[in-house]
C-alpha positions in Angstrom: 0.0 0.0 0.0 1.5 3.3 -1.0 1.5 6.4 1.2 -1.5 8.1 -0.4 -3.6 4.9 -0.1 -2.6 4.5 3.5 -3.4 8.2 4.2 -6.8 7.8 2.5 -7.5 4.6 4.5 -6.5 6.4 7.7 -8.7 9.4 6.9 -11.7 7.1 6.3 -11.1 5.2 9.5 -10.7 8.5 11.6 -13.9 10.0 10.1 -15.9 6.8 10.8 -14.4 6.5 14.3 -15.5 10.2 15.1 -19.1 9.3 14.1 -18.9 6.1 16.0 -17.6 7.8 19.2 -20.3 10.5 19.0 -23.0 7.8 18.5 -21.5 5.7 21.2 -21.5 8.6 23.7 -25.2 9.0 23.0 -25.8 5.3 23.3 -23.9 5.1 26.6 -26.1 7.8 28.0 -29.2 5.8 27.1 -27.9 2.7 29.1 -30.8 1.7 31.3 -33.5 3.3 29.1 -32.5 1.4 26.0 -31.9 -1.9 27.7 -35.1 -2.1 29.6 -36.9 -5.3 28.8 -39.7 -4.9 26.3 -42.0 -7.7 25.3 -42.6 -6.0 22.0 -40.6 -2.9 21.1 -43.4 -1.2 19.3 -45.9 -2.0 22.1 -48.3 -3.0 19.3 -47.8 -6.8 19.3 -45.3 -6.7 16.4 -43.3 -9.8 15.7 -39.6 -9.0 15.6 -37.6 -11.0 13.0 -33.9 -11.0 13.5 -31.8 -9.8 10.6 -29.0 -11.8 9.0 -26.4 -9.6 10.9 -28.2 -10.1 14.2 -28.0 -13.9 13.7 -24.3 -13.7 12.7 -23.3 -11.6 15.7 -25.5 -13.4 18.2 -23.6 -16.6 17.2 -20.2 -14.8 17.5 -21.0 -13.3 20.9 -22.2 -16.6 22.2 -19.2 -18.5 20.9 -16.9 -15.9 22.5 -18.7 -16.2 25.8 -18.4 -20.0 25.6 -14.7 -19.7 25.2 -14.6 -17.5 28.3 -16.6 -20.0 30.2 -14.1 -22.7 29.2 -11.2 -20.4 30.2 -9.8 -21.2 26.8 -7.4 -18.2 26.1 -6.6 -19.4 22.6 -10.3 -19.6 21.6 -11.0 -16.2 23.3 -8.2 -14.7 21.1 -10.1 -15.8 17.9 -12.8 -13.3 18.7 -10.8 -10.2 19.7 -8.4 -7.9 17.9 -4.9 -7.6 19.1 -5.6 -4.1 20.3 -8.9 -5.0 21.9 -10.0 -3.1 25.0 -13.0 -2.8 27.3 -14.5 0.5 28.3 -16.6 0.2 31.4 -19.0 2.9 32.6 -17.4 2.8 36.0 -14.0 3.9 34.5 -14.9 5.6 31.2 -11.4 7.1 30.7 -9.4 4.1 31.7 -9.6 1.2 29.2 -8.9 -2.4 30.2 -6.3 -3.8 27.8 -6.6 -7.3 26.2 -4.0 -8.9 28.5 -5.8 -7.7 31.6 -9.2 -8.8 30.1 -7.8 -12.3 29.3 -6.5 -12.6 32.9 -9.8 -11.5 34.4 -11.8 -13.8 32.1 -9.6 -16.8 33.1 -10.8 -16.2 36.7 -14.5 -15.8 36.0 -16.7 -18.5 37.5 -19.0 -20.4 35.1 -22.4 -18.7 34.8 -25.4 -18.6 32.6 -25.6 -15.8 30.0 -28.3 -14.5 27.7 -28.4 -11.9 25.0 -31.5 -9.9 24.2 -32.6 -6.9 22.2 -29.6 -7.0 19.9 -29.2 -4.5 17.2 -26.4 -4.4 14.5 -25.5 -1.3 12.7 -23.2 -1.8 9.7 -20.6 0.7 8.6 -18.6 -1.1 6.0 -15.9 -3.1 7.7 -17.1 -1.9 11.1 -20.2 -3.3 12.9 -21.7 -1.8 16.0 -23.5 -4.6 18.0 -25.6 -3.5 21.0 -27.5 -5.7 23.3 -28.7 -6.4 26.8 -26.4 -9.0 28.4 -27.7 -10.9 31.4 -25.4 -13.0 33.6 -26.5 -15.3 36.4 -24.2 -17.3 38.6 -26.7 -18.8 41.0 -27.3 -15.4 42.7 -29.3 -12.5 41.4 -28.9 -11.9 37.7 -26.9 -8.9 36.6 -27.7 -7.1 33.4 -25.5 -4.9 31.2 -26.0 -2.7 28.2 -23.2 -3.6 25.8 -21.9 -2.1 22.6 -19.3 -4.2 20.9 -17.4 -2.6 17.9 -16.5 -5.5 15.6 -14.1 -4.9 12.7 -13.4 -7.1 9.7 -9.9 -8.5 9.8 -9.3 -10.4 6.5 -12.4 -12.7 6.3 -13.1 -12.7 10.0 -14.8 -10.4 12.4 -12.9 -9.4 15.6 -14.2 -7.4 18.5 -12.1 -4.2 18.8 -13.8 -2.5 21.7 -16.4 -3.4 24.2 -18.4 -0.6 25.9 -20.5 -1.8 28.8 -22.6 -0.3 31.6 -24.8 -1.9 34.2 -28.5 -1.6 33.4 -30.2 0.7 35.8 -33.9 0.7 35.1 -34.4 3.5 37.6 -32.0 5.9 35.9 -33.5 9.1 34.6 -34.5 9.1 30.9 -31.8 10.4 28.6 -32.7 13.7 26.9 -34.1 12.9 23.4 -35.0 9.3 24.3 -38.7 8.3 24.0 -40.1 5.3 26.0 -40.8 2.4 23.7 -44.6 2.5 24.4 -44.8 6.2 23.5 -42.9 5.8 20.2 -44.7 5.9 16.9 -44.2 3.1 14.4 -41.6 4.2 11.9 -39.0 2.8 9.7 -35.6 4.0 8.8 -35.6 6.3 5.7 
């Protein structure tokens, strides 16, 4: 790749990351409001049919979690980029690097996990995958609102960054957010 192609690629990446970070900041603020369980998102008895991307990334997320449950570091590495990091709401300015995440995952006890309310937004070779992630280890279940940024690496998808916040259904509504039951039916333009 010559210098001009590399510069163009870098410019494309930076511009998309700016948009991504702005959108992510807005999504992080929604945390509890977006992740609140809804029987039917429209409130009108609609049947939600998962998209192809939702099916693909549900499978990838579950396989990744299965590798964590087995404490299989080699398998875990198949799902994350070399520069993977976790951004947790408790420490938004201090990322957890891949080596620390692998160490922490190797010590996690086995637990049941479920994914709900997944949405996948496609931006070329970048996919933003958001969902409510519920973990139960025999005690009370804990729920998290997660946004994983997956990037295409060759022919595979690798998680580059995980943004996560505990779901707090008592949190104030984020400015601009409308409760699902009060939303009108609409489709993307």
